[in-house]
N, C-alpha and C positions, 0 to 999 in steps of 0.2 A: 156256136163255137164255146169252146172253152181252153183256157191256156194251159199249156204244157210246161210246167215247172214256173219258176219266178221270172219276172221280167228282169232282163239284164240291162245295166246301164253303166256308162263309162265316158271319159272325155275322148274327143277325138279331133287331132290337129288337122290342118289342111293337108290334104294327100295321104294323110295317114289311113291305115286300116286295123281294124280289130277283129277278133274270132269270138264268137259266143257259142257255147256248147249247150245243146239240148238233146234229150232223149225222146224217142218216138215208140211207144210200146205197142200200139195198135196200127200197124201199117194198112189196114183194110179201111180206114179213114183218112181222108186227105188233110193237108195242112194250109195254113196261110202264115205269112211272115209280115209283121208289121213294124215299122221303126218310125219313130219321132225324134226331131233334134231340136236343139235351142235355136233362137233366131240367128245367131252368128254362123251356123252350118246351113249354107243355102242350096247345096246339092249333095245328095247321097247316093251310093251304090250299094245294093243288096245282093246276095247269092246264097243259095243254100247248097251244101255240099255234103255227101254221105262219108262213111269210113273209108271208102275206097278211093275218094276224091272225084266222084262222079258229081258233076253239077246239074242240079234241077232246074236252072234258070237264074238269070240275072237281070236285074231291074236298075235303070238308071234315070228316075224322074228328076226334073229340076224341082226345088223346093226342099222343105224341111220334113216331108213326110214321105214315106216309101212304103209300097205294098208289093210283096213279090207275088208274081201271078195275079196282076190287076184284073185279067178277064176271067179268073176262076181259081178255085183251089189248086194245089200242087199236090199230085199223088206220088208219094214215095213208094219205093220197091220192097222194102222190108223194115220192119223194126230194127231199131238200133240207135247209135249215137250219130247226131247230125251237127254240123257247124253252121252257123250264120256269118258270113263274111260281111263287115260293113267298111265302107271306104268313104272318106269325105272327098268329094269331088270338087267342092268349092266352099270356103271359110272353114270355120273350127267352132267347136263347141261340145255340149253334152249330147250323147244319144242314149235312147232306150229302144231295146229290141225285145219283142215278145213273138213266140212261136205258138200259134192256135191251132187246134185239131177241129176240123169240121165235124158236127155231129150228124 
């Protein structure tokens, strides 16, 4: 796997949401989304959405780590701009999000 662009980081308050933009240039390779949060953010929700608003999945694990597509990579339909939506389900703190392309 290799990262697509730079890691995105931001503070996230309890119940708050953030959007992080990523570009996928090669849709023939699937992607993974990983988020890590500081200890104060106890539960995250992640979703990957394309330009048309189509959702490629949502994960809501408990804890400060979240992986979208925990059972395998997520395969997007086309190259283009994608948004990772992150929401604090419990607690608050810093979050870092990275989109990876599977080789």
